[in-house]
KEKOLRO-664639 format. One line per field, with one value per residue (C-alpha): x negated, y negated, z negated; residue in three letters; residue number from 0. Coordinates in nm, 2 decimals, always signed. Layout:
c1 = [X;...]
c2 = [Y;...]
c3 = [Z;...]
aa = [ALA;...]
i = [NUM;...]
//
This chain:
c1 = [+1.25;+1.13;+0.79;+0.60;+0.28;+0.04;-0.18;-0.49;-0.81;-1.12;-1.26;-1.20;-0.96;-0.68;-0.56;-0.21;-0.17;-0.31;-0.08;+0.23;+0.15;+0.11;+0.43;+0.63;+0.49;+0.58;+0.94;+0.98;+0.88;+0.58;+0.31;-0.01;-0.25;-0.41;-0.73;-0.78;-1.16;-1.20;-0.99;-1.08;-0.72;-0.52;-0.20;-0.21;-0.24;+0.07;+0.26;+0.16;+0.28;+0.62;+0.69;+1.03;+0.88;+0.55;+0.39;+0.10;-0.07;-0.21;-0.52;-0.54;-0.84;-0.63;-0.31;-0.36;-0.48;-0.18;+0.07;-0.08;-0.08;+0.27;+0.40;+0.25;+0.39;+0.73;+0.74;+0.64;+0.82;+1.09;+1.05;+1.11;+0.80;+0.73;+0.46;+0.33;+0.02;-0.13;-0.12;+0.25;+0.38;+0.19;+0.32;+0.66;+0.85;+0.59;+0.55;+0.91;+0.96;+0.73;+0.95;+0.78;+0.86;+1.18;+1.11;+0.85;+0.76;+0.74;+0.54;+0.39;+0.51;+0.54;+0.89;+1.04;+0.91;+1.03;+1.38;+1.37;+1.29;+1.56;+1.81;+1.67;+1.73;+2.09;+2.19;+1.98;+1.87;+1.70;+1.89;+1.89;+1.97;+1.66;+1.50;+1.15;+1.21;+1.32;+1.50;+1.56;+1.92;+2.03;+2.15;+1.81;+1.92;+1.70;+1.83;+1.62;+1.65;+1.52;+1.18;+1.13;+0.97;+0.60;+0.49;+0.37;+0.26;-0.01;-0.07;+0.28;+0.18;+0.02;-0.34;-0.42;-0.38;-0.74;-0.65;-0.50;-0.84;-1.07;-0.96;-1.21;-1.57;-1.71;-1.50;-1.53;-1.91;-1.97;-2.17;-1.96;-1.62;-1.41;-1.19;-0.91;-0.85;-0.63;-0.41;-0.40;-0.65;-0.64;-0.84;-0.73;-1.01;-0.89;-1.04;-0.87;-0.52;-0.46;-0.31;-0.06;+0.02;+0.10;+0.36;+0.51;+0.54;+0.65;+0.92;+0.88;+0.69;+0.34;+0.10;-0.23;-0.21;-0.47;-0.49;-0.61;-0.97;-0.84;-0.64;-0.94;-1.18;-0.95;-0.91;-1.28;-1.33;-1.05;-1.21;-1.55;-1.39;-1.26;-1.59;-1.90;-2.12;-2.00;-2.29;-2.16;-1.82;-1.75;-1.48;-1.32;-1.06;-1.04;-1.02;-1.31;-1.51;-1.28;-1.16;-1.50;-1.38;-1.20;-1.48;-1.74;-1.52;-1.48;-1.84;-1.97;-1.73;-1.85;-2.21;-2.15;-2.00;-2.20;-2.44;-2.51;-2.60;-2.29;-2.35;-2.12;-2.10;-1.87;-1.85;-1.81;-1.72;-2.01;-1.78;-1.71;-2.06;-2.26;-2.26;-2.59;-2.44;-2.21;-2.49;-2.70;-2.41;-2.37;-2.74;-2.69;-2.46;-2.55;-2.54;-2.60;-2.55;-2.38;-2.22;-2.27;-2.05;-2.24;-2.02;-2.18;-2.49;-2.34;-2.19;-1.95;-1.82;-1.77;-1.58;-1.37;-1.30;-1.34;-1.18;-1.44;-1.56;-1.88;-2.21;-2.54;-2.68;-2.42;-2.52;-2.89;-2.80;-2.63;-2.93;-3.16;-2.96;-2.93;-3.31;-3.37;-3.18;-3.29;-2.95;-2.99;-2.77;-2.67;-2.52;-2.20;-2.22;-2.03;-2.17;-1.96;-1.72;-1.48;-1.67;-2.00;-2.31;-2.64;-2.80;-2.52;-2.57;-2.94;-2.85;-2.69;-3.00;-3.23;-3.02;-3.03;-3.41;-3.43;-3.20;-3.40;-3.12;-3.20;-2.98;-2.82;-2.48;-2.39;-2.07;-1.92;-1.61;-1.29;-0.98;-0.73;-0.37;-0.17;-0.47;-0.50;-0.84;-0.70;-0.41;-0.65;-0.88;-0.60;-0.45;-0.79;-0.89;-1.18;-1.09;-0.96;-0.62;-0.72;-0.99;-0.72;-0.51;-0.80;-0.96;-1.11;-1.23;-1.59;-1.71;-2.00;-1.84;-1.74;-1.94;-1.76;-1.84;-1.78;-1.95;-2.33;-2.36;-2.13;-2.33;-2.66;-2.49;-2.37;-2.73;-2.82;-2.61;-2.81;-3.14;-3.01;-3.09;-3.44;-3.53;-3.41;-3.60;-3.92;-3.92;-4.25;-4.06;-3.80;-3.95;-3.98;-3.64;-3.47;-3.63;-3.48;-3.14;-3.16;-3.28;-2.99;-3.22;-2.93;-3.06;-3.35;-3.12;-2.88;-3.17;-3.30;-2.96;-2.91;-3.25;-3.18;-2.83;-2.96;-3.20;-2.91;-2.71;-3.01;-3.06;-2.70;-2.52;-2.82;-2.77;-2.98;-3.19;-2.93;-2.66;-2.88;-2.94;-2.57;-2.49;-2.75;-2.62;-2.26;-2.34;-2.55;-2.29;-2.01;-2.21;-2.25;-1.91;-1.58;-1.37;-1.10;-1.22;-1.24;-1.62;-1.63;-1.32;-1.44;-1.76;-1.62;-1.36;-1.63;-1.54;-1.89;-2.04;-1.82;-1.79;-1.97;-1.86;-2.16;-2.08;-2.39]
c2 = [-2.71;-2.41;-2.43;-2.11;-2.07;-1.78;-1.67;-1.47;-1.38;-1.36;-1.68;-1.59;-1.67;-1.41;-1.40;-1.29;-1.58;-1.83;-1.70;-1.70;-2.05;-2.18;-2.02;-2.15;-2.51;-2.49;-2.42;-2.69;-2.52;-2.59;-2.35;-2.36;-2.12;-2.11;-1.90;-1.82;-1.79;-2.12;-2.31;-2.46;-2.40;-2.20;-2.20;-2.58;-2.59;-2.37;-2.61;-2.91;-2.75;-2.64;-2.35;-2.22;-1.88;-1.73;-1.48;-1.23;-1.07;-0.77;-0.55;-0.22;-0.36;-0.66;-0.47;-0.44;-0.80;-0.92;-0.74;-0.90;-1.25;-1.21;-1.11;-1.42;-1.64;-1.48;-1.54;-1.91;-2.02;-1.77;-1.83;-1.54;-1.32;-1.17;-0.91;-0.81;-0.69;-0.36;-0.20;-0.29;-0.17;+0.16;+0.21;+0.03;+0.25;+0.23;-0.15;-0.25;-0.08;-0.34;-0.55;-0.88;-0.83;-0.95;-0.86;-0.69;-0.74;-0.40;-0.51;-0.82;-1.13;-1.43;-1.39;-1.22;-1.48;-1.76;-1.61;-1.55;-1.92;-2.03;-1.82;-1.95;-2.31;-2.22;-2.03;-2.21;-1.87;-1.56;-1.36;-0.98;-0.91;-1.04;-0.78;-0.69;-0.70;-0.48;-0.67;-0.59;-0.67;-0.80;-0.46;-0.31;-0.14;-0.17;-0.32;-0.16;-0.36;-0.25;-0.36;-0.66;-0.59;-0.66;-0.99;-0.86;-1.20;-1.31;-1.63;-1.74;-1.77;-2.10;-2.09;-1.97;-2.24;-2.30;-2.62;-2.44;-2.28;-2.56;-2.76;-2.54;-2.66;-2.31;-2.18;-2.48;-2.50;-2.14;-2.10;-1.80;-1.85;-1.53;-1.49;-1.25;-1.18;-0.87;-0.66;-0.28;-0.01;+0.29;+0.52;+0.74;+0.76;+0.93;+0.69;+0.39;+0.25;+0.26;+0.61;+0.54;+0.19;+0.35;+0.56;+0.26;+0.06;+0.34;+0.22;-0.15;-0.26;-0.25;-0.16;-0.27;-0.64;-0.88;-1.26;-1.42;-1.54;-1.90;-1.89;-1.75;-2.00;-2.29;-2.18;-2.15;-2.51;-2.63;-2.47;-2.62;-2.96;-2.91;-2.76;-2.85;-2.62;-2.31;-2.14;-1.78;-1.65;-1.32;-1.10;-0.91;-0.72;-0.34;-0.37;-0.60;-0.51;-0.23;-0.44;-0.51;-0.76;-0.97;-0.95;-1.07;-1.36;-1.47;-1.42;-1.61;-1.90;-1.90;-1.91;-2.24;-2.41;-2.64;-2.72;-2.35;-2.28;-2.09;-1.72;-1.42;-1.09;-0.80;-0.42;-0.25;+0.12;+0.32;+0.48;+0.14;+0.01;+0.28;+0.15;+0.00;-0.25;-0.38;-0.41;-0.59;-0.84;-0.88;-0.96;-1.27;-1.42;-1.56;-1.23;-1.27;-0.93;-0.63;-0.37;+0.00;+0.24;+0.55;+0.62;+0.96;+1.13;+1.48;+1.52;+1.80;+1.61;+1.29;+1.48;+1.72;+1.52;+1.15;+1.22;+1.03;+1.25;+1.06;+1.25;+1.15;+1.14;+0.87;+0.67;+0.70;+0.59;+0.28;+0.18;+0.24;+0.02;-0.25;-0.26;-0.24;-0.56;-0.74;-0.72;-0.72;-0.47;-0.35;-0.02;+0.07;+0.37;+0.54;+0.74;+0.94;+1.09;+1.35;+1.68;+1.53;+1.68;+1.51;+1.67;+1.56;+1.20;+1.23;+1.31;+0.96;+0.80;+0.99;+0.90;+0.53;+0.54;+0.68;+0.40;+0.11;-0.14;-0.50;-0.42;-0.10;-0.16;+0.13;+0.14;+0.38;+0.55;+0.40;+0.62;+0.36;+0.47;+0.57;+0.67;+1.02;+1.09;+0.97;+1.22;+1.50;+1.42;+1.45;+1.76;+1.94;+1.81;+1.61;+1.27;+1.20;+1.03;+0.79;+0.65;+0.58;+0.39;+0.17;+0.07;-0.27;-0.51;-0.38;-0.15;-0.04;+0.09;+0.45;+0.60;+0.88;+0.92;+1.30;+1.38;+1.35;+1.51;+1.26;+0.98;+1.09;+1.06;+0.71;+0.63;+0.69;+0.40;+0.18;+0.27;+0.31;-0.02;-0.05;+0.31;+0.23;-0.10;+0.06;+0.44;+0.48;+0.43;+0.69;+0.97;+0.77;+0.60;+0.93;+1.07;+0.77;+0.86;+1.23;+1.19;+0.95;+0.66;+0.43;+0.10;+0.10;+0.21;-0.08;-0.33;-0.21;-0.26;-0.60;-0.73;-0.59;-0.73;-1.07;-1.07;-0.99;-1.29;-1.51;-1.38;-1.36;-1.63;-1.86;-1.93;-2.21;-2.16;-2.34;-2.10;-1.80;-1.92;-1.98;-1.63;-1.46;-1.66;-1.57;-1.21;-1.18;-1.36;-1.13;-0.82;-0.92;-1.08;-0.94;-1.26;-1.28;-1.58;-1.59;-1.54;-1.23;-1.07;-1.17;-0.98;-0.68;-0.64;-0.68;-1.02;-1.15;-0.86;-0.92;-1.30;-1.47;-1.81;-1.99;-2.34;-2.52]
c3 = [-4.86;-5.06;-5.24;-5.24;-5.44;-5.39;-5.68;-5.63;-5.81;-5.58;-5.42;-5.06;-4.78;-4.75;-4.39;-4.49;-4.71;-4.46;-4.18;-4.40;-4.53;-4.17;-4.06;-4.36;-4.31;-3.94;-4.04;-4.30;-4.62;-4.85;-4.95;-5.15;-5.33;-5.67;-5.69;-6.06;-6.05;-5.87;-6.11;-6.45;-6.57;-6.32;-6.52;-6.53;-6.15;-6.13;-6.36;-6.15;-5.83;-5.97;-5.74;-5.64;-5.56;-5.69;-5.45;-5.47;-5.17;-5.33;-5.27;-5.45;-5.65;-5.76;-5.85;-6.23;-6.24;-6.04;-6.26;-6.57;-6.42;-6.28;-6.62;-6.78;-6.50;-6.53;-6.90;-6.88;-6.56;-6.49;-6.12;-5.88;-5.83;-5.49;-5.42;-5.07;-4.90;-4.81;-5.15;-5.18;-4.85;-4.89;-5.25;-5.25;-5.48;-5.76;-5.72;-5.73;-6.07;-6.24;-6.47;-6.36;-5.99;-5.82;-5.46;-5.25;-4.89;-4.71;-4.40;-4.24;-4.41;-4.18;-4.06;-4.37;-4.61;-4.39;-4.38;-4.75;-4.80;-4.56;-4.76;-5.09;-4.98;-4.86;-5.17;-5.44;-5.56;-5.45;-5.18;-5.16;-4.80;-4.61;-4.37;-4.46;-4.83;-5.12;-5.39;-5.76;-5.85;-6.19;-6.29;-6.21;-5.89;-5.58;-5.26;-4.98;-4.66;-4.32;-4.19;-3.97;-3.64;-3.60;-3.44;-3.11;-2.96;-3.20;-3.00;-3.09;-3.46;-3.58;-3.67;-4.02;-4.27;-4.40;-4.58;-4.87;-4.94;-4.82;-5.12;-5.31;-5.23;-5.29;-5.00;-4.77;-4.80;-4.70;-4.38;-4.27;-4.09;-4.12;-3.81;-3.72;-3.35;-3.36;-3.58;-3.60;-3.51;-3.28;-3.51;-3.80;-4.05;-4.36;-4.60;-4.44;-4.48;-4.10;-4.07;-4.36;-4.21;-3.87;-4.05;-4.23;-3.91;-3.68;-3.45;-3.55;-3.24;-3.10;-3.37;-3.20;-3.09;-2.97;-2.95;-2.63;-2.60;-2.55;-2.88;-3.08;-2.94;-3.00;-3.36;-3.41;-3.28;-3.51;-3.81;-3.73;-3.72;-4.08;-4.22;-4.03;-4.24;-4.05;-3.87;-3.83;-3.71;-3.88;-3.72;-4.00;-3.80;-3.76;-3.38;-3.31;-2.99;-2.88;-2.59;-2.43;-2.17;-2.43;-2.68;-2.42;-2.32;-2.69;-2.78;-2.48;-2.57;-2.94;-2.82;-2.65;-2.96;-3.20;-2.93;-2.87;-3.24;-3.36;-3.40;-3.44;-3.63;-3.69;-3.71;-3.37;-3.33;-3.21;-2.94;-2.79;-2.83;-2.66;-2.31;-2.21;-1.97;-2.24;-2.50;-2.24;-2.20;-2.58;-2.61;-2.40;-2.66;-3.00;-3.18;-3.55;-3.72;-3.58;-3.82;-3.73;-3.94;-4.05;-4.35;-4.41;-4.29;-4.29;-3.95;-4.04;-4.34;-4.13;-3.87;-4.08;-4.40;-4.29;-3.96;-3.77;-3.47;-3.42;-3.40;-3.55;-3.20;-3.10;-3.41;-3.32;-2.97;-3.10;-3.31;-3.02;-2.78;-3.04;-3.09;-2.72;-2.66;-2.97;-3.16;-3.54;-3.71;-4.05;-4.14;-4.34;-4.57;-4.85;-5.15;-5.40;-5.14;-5.26;-5.31;-5.19;-5.33;-5.41;-5.11;-4.88;-5.00;-4.93;-4.56;-4.55;-4.69;-4.45;-4.15;-4.24;-4.29;-3.94;-3.80;-3.96;-4.01;-4.12;-4.42;-4.54;-4.69;-4.92;-5.11;-5.36;-5.22;-5.36;-5.35;-5.25;-5.32;-5.02;-4.80;-4.66;-4.83;-5.17;-5.14;-5.03;-5.32;-5.58;-5.42;-5.44;-5.78;-5.64;-5.80;-6.15;-6.12;-6.39;-6.16;-5.90;-6.15;-6.25;-5.92;-5.94;-5.67;-5.67;-5.40;-5.62;-5.95;-6.01;-6.29;-6.48;-6.84;-6.82;-6.49;-6.49;-6.15;-6.00;-6.17;-6.01;-5.67;-5.76;-5.86;-5.50;-5.40;-5.64;-5.48;-5.13;-4.97;-5.11;-5.00;-4.65;-4.64;-4.78;-4.70;-4.87;-5.20;-5.12;-5.34;-5.67;-5.61;-5.55;-5.87;-6.06;-5.92;-5.98;-6.34;-6.40;-6.52;-6.47;-6.61;-6.37;-6.08;-6.16;-6.18;-5.84;-5.68;-5.84;-5.70;-5.36;-5.35;-5.46;-5.17;-4.94;-5.07;-5.01;-4.66;-4.54;-4.75;-4.76;-5.13;-5.28;-5.59;-5.80;-5.68;-5.75;-6.10;-6.15;-6.02;-6.25;-6.55;-6.48;-6.42;-6.74;-6.95;-6.83;-6.91;-7.27;-7.32;-7.43;-7.39;-7.13;-6.94;-6.56;-6.54;-6.75;-6.59;-6.24;-6.27;-6.46;-6.18;-5.91;-5.77;-5.85;-5.65;-5.35;-5.32;-5.60;-5.73;-5.59;-5.71;-5.83]
aa = [MET;ALA;LYS;VAL;LEU;PHE;VAL;GLN;ASP;ILE;VAL;TYR;GLU;TYR;PHE;GLY;VAL;MET;TYR;MET;SER;ALA;TYR;LEU;LYS;LYS;HIS;GLY;HIS;ASP;CYS;ASP;VAL;VAL;VAL;GLU;PHE;ALA;GLU;LYS;ASP;TRP;MET;GLU;SER;VAL;ARG;LYS;TYR;LYS;PRO;ASP;ILE;ILE;ALA;PHE;SER;VAL;LEU;SER;GLY;SER;TYR;ASN;TRP;ALA;ILE;ASP;ARG;ALA;THR;ARG;LEU;LYS;ASN;GLU;PHE;GLY;ALA;PRO;ILE;VAL;PHE;GLY;GLY;VAL;HIS;VAL;TYR;LEU;ASN;PRO;ALA;GLU;THR;ILE;THR;GLN;SER;CYS;ILE;ASP;ALA;ILE;CYS;ILE;GLY;GLU;GLY;GLU;ILE;PRO;LEU;LYS;GLU;LEU;CYS;ASP;GLU;PHE;ASP;ARG;LEU;GLY;GLN;MET;PRO;ASN;ASP;VAL;LYS;GLY;PHE;TRP;PHE;LYS;ASN;GLU;ASP;GLY;SER;ILE;GLN;LYS;ASN;ALA;HIS;GLN;ARG;LEU;VAL;GLU;ASP;LEU;ASP;SER;LEU;PRO;PHE;ALA;ASP;ARG;ASP;ILE;TYR;TYR;LYS;TYR;PRO;SER;ILE;LYS;ARG;ARG;ASN;ILE;LEU;PRO;MET;LEU;GLY;SER;ARG;GLY;CYS;PRO;TYR;THR;CYS;SER;TYR;CYS;VAL;ILE;PRO;ALA;ALA;LYS;LYS;VAL;PHE;GLU;GLY;GLN;GLY;LYS;PHE;ILE;ARG;GLU;ARG;SER;ALA;GLU;SER;ILE;LEU;GLU;GLU;VAL;GLU;PHE;CYS;ILE;SER;LYS;SER;ASP;ARG;LYS;GLU;PHE;VAL;HIS;PHE;VAL;GLU;ASP;HIS;PHE;GLY;ASN;ASN;ARG;GLN;LEU;ALA;LEU;LYS;VAL;LEU;ARG;GLY;ILE;SER;LYS;LEU;ASN;ASN;GLY;THR;LEU;ALA;TRP;GLY;GLY;ALA;ILE;ARG;VAL;GLU;ARG;PHE;ASN;LYS;GLU;GLU;TYR;VAL;LYS;GLU;LEU;SER;THR;THR;ASN;HIS;GLY;LEU;LEU;GLY;ILE;ALA;VAL;GLU;CYS;GLY;ASP;GLU;ASP;TYR;ARG;ARG;ASP;VAL;LEU;LYS;ARG;PRO;VAL;THR;ASN;ALA;GLN;ILE;ARG;GLU;ALA;ALA;THR;LEU;ALA;ARG;LYS;TYR;GLY;ILE;GLN;PHE;ASP;THR;LEU;ASN;MET;ILE;GLY;LEU;PRO;GLY;GLU;THR;PHE;GLU;GLN;ALA;LEU;LYS;THR;LEU;ASP;LEU;ASN;ILE;GLU;LEU;LYS;PRO;VAL;PHE;ALA;ASN;CYS;TYR;VAL;TYR;GLN;PRO;TYR;PRO;GLY;THR;ASP;LEU;GLN;LYS;PHE;SER;VAL;GLU;HIS;GLY;LEU;ILE;ASP;PRO;LYS;VAL;ILE;ALA;ASN;ILE;GLY;LEU;SER;PHE;TYR;ASP;ARG;TYR;TRP;LYS;SER;ASN;LYS;GLU;HIS;ASN;THR;ILE;ILE;ASN;LEU;GLN;ARG;ILE;PHE;GLY;LEU;ALA;VAL;LYS;PHE;PRO;ILE;LEU;LYS;GLN;PRO;LEU;VAL;PHE;ILE;ALA;ARG;LYS;ASP;ILE;ARG;PRO;ILE;ALA;ASP;MET;ILE;PHE;GLY;ALA;TYR;TYR;MET;TRP;TRP;LEU;LEU;TYR;TYR;TYR;LYS;LEU;THR;LEU;GLY;GLN;VAL;ALA;ASN;LEU;VAL;TYR;THR;TRP;THR;ARG;SER;LYS;PHE;SER;PHE;HIS;ASP;GLY;PRO;ALA;ALA;GLU;SER;ILE;ARG;GLN;GLY;GLU;GLY;GLN;LEU;TYR;PRO;ASP;ILE;ARG;GLU]
i = [0;1;2;3;4;5;6;7;8;9;10;11;12;13;14;15;16;17;18;19;20;21;22;23;24;25;26;27;28;29;30;31;32;33;34;35;36;37;38;39;40;41;42;43;44;45;46;47;48;49;50;51;52;53;54;55;56;57;58;59;60;61;62;63;64;65;66;67;68;69;70;71;72;73;74;75;76;77;78;79;80;81;82;83;84;85;86;87;88;89;90;91;92;93;94;95;96;97;98;99;100;101;102;103;104;105;106;107;108;109;110;111;112;113;114;115;116;117;118;119;120;121;122;123;124;125;126;127;128;129;130;131;132;133;134;135;136;137;138;139;140;141;142;143;144;145;146;147;148;149;150;151;152;153;154;155;156;157;158;159;160;161;162;163;164;165;166;167;168;169;170;171;172;173;174;175;176;177;178;179;180;181;182;183;184;185;186;187;188;189;190;191;192;193;194;195;196;197;198;199;200;201;202;203;204;205;206;207;208;209;210;211;212;213;214;215;216;217;218;219;220;221;222;223;224;225;226;227;228;229;230;231;232;233;234;235;236;237;238;239;240;241;242;243;244;245;246;247;248;249;250;251;252;253;254;255;256;257;258;259;260;261;262;263;264;265;266;267;268;269;270;271;272;273;274;275;276;277;278;279;280;281;282;283;284;285;286;287;288;289;290;291;292;293;294;295;296;297;298;299;300;301;302;303;304;305;306;307;308;309;310;311;312;313;314;315;316;317;318;319;320;321;322;323;324;325;326;327;328;329;330;331;332;333;334;335;336;337;338;339;340;341;342;343;344;345;346;347;348;349;350;351;352;353;354;355;356;357;358;359;360;361;362;363;364;365;366;367;368;369;370;371;372;373;374;375;376;377;378;379;380;381;382;383;384;385;386;387;388;389;390;391;392;393;394;395;396;397;398;399;400;401;402;403;404;405;406;407;408;409;410;411;412;413;414;415;416;417;418;419;420;421;422;423;424;425;426;427;428;429;430;431;432;433;434;435;436;437;438;439;440;441;442;443;444;445;446;447;448;449;450;451;452;453;454;455;456;457;458;459;460;461;462;463;464;465;466;467;468;469;470;471;472;473;474;475;476;477;478;479;480;481;482;483;484;485;486;487;488;489;490;491;492;493;494;495;496;497;498;499]
//
């Protein structure tokens, strides 16, 4: 029996880790996770587990963190280090060169990692011939094996292993249950990893796959039995709602659970939402919060650069239909896009004011390595390559010391939500952004974001006080502890440690 330990930074359930853990356990191996920012002494937790293999499922924002932690673990334990995840399979050649890494997974991990563990047990050491992996040989050469085929029947996989995360009270107590009902996406937005992923997996099987409604609903019930605080099922997949018939079957089923009190939410493509008959049916379920992707208010930029051929008229129609049938919605937007001007960013703000969402999510564009828009940005000199090399977990950071014009645009992100919520304040808030009065802009965003955490995550006053304390301490601290690094890299902005 091989023992695999995943190590990660942010306090959140990674679906890749949960599915791999469930698959490994089903086939006789052992698996666990150590979340650094949820541990008092994460290295001691690694020592106690005594892993045979240490694994990292890596997001671009965690890459630098993961390399640092993998180096420390390699130096102390000497165990094989395996990297995988979207950042890795989009950038395999760069990743495998890191001295701390022994192997990388170049696709989906369930079957390859299980076969690696089987071979590890048989040989008593790391193999180098498992499909789905690249291995670093002792002489430094790289063994590049072929891809494994994609798992096409998602119902054949065991349910995601939530137990490895539910040992952390800050995760188990959350009222939101993230759920994954499909893999893949039919769209090709340039800022997303999907176009690049399609190229990676070409010829390896069906890219867009869906679970059955029965499987999804059974897993939701199973999760509720493990954590009775769950009030809201959040579909985090790229493909949610595209199959209208399947979505309605799932959402009707969810609405019957927990004595009819369980709600749902997720982001649905405007193109698949704008059908009145469908929206009317959705309104009969326990809709919690629907996400509508605006991304950019400049229609031409959205179509030509972001590769999203959705018109402002279609977005307005979606908002109108949602309001007509009493479905609350938030919007998803980006500021600081490559080549974007202040006036273009204002179009995004103005469109959102017109839409009147319950909450306006506005993020700073992040040039994730391997995406089409990141490559376009570098080729046209629109992004400093140093920014790409230092991406963190935060969706909100991207000030440039040498670019005041860019910083005024980023300031719009800071005042965005409040201006949408209270349009009467738009003029003075835009003045603050344009004049680059950054401390005030940051304070405005902090207050608005705190309100959102209270509304959406239902934080208690004690949790709010802890978050403010942790945030403040990190801003005035240079030590290398989890709290300071967590906030500096954005974890506190995404999924705050809300332990009281």
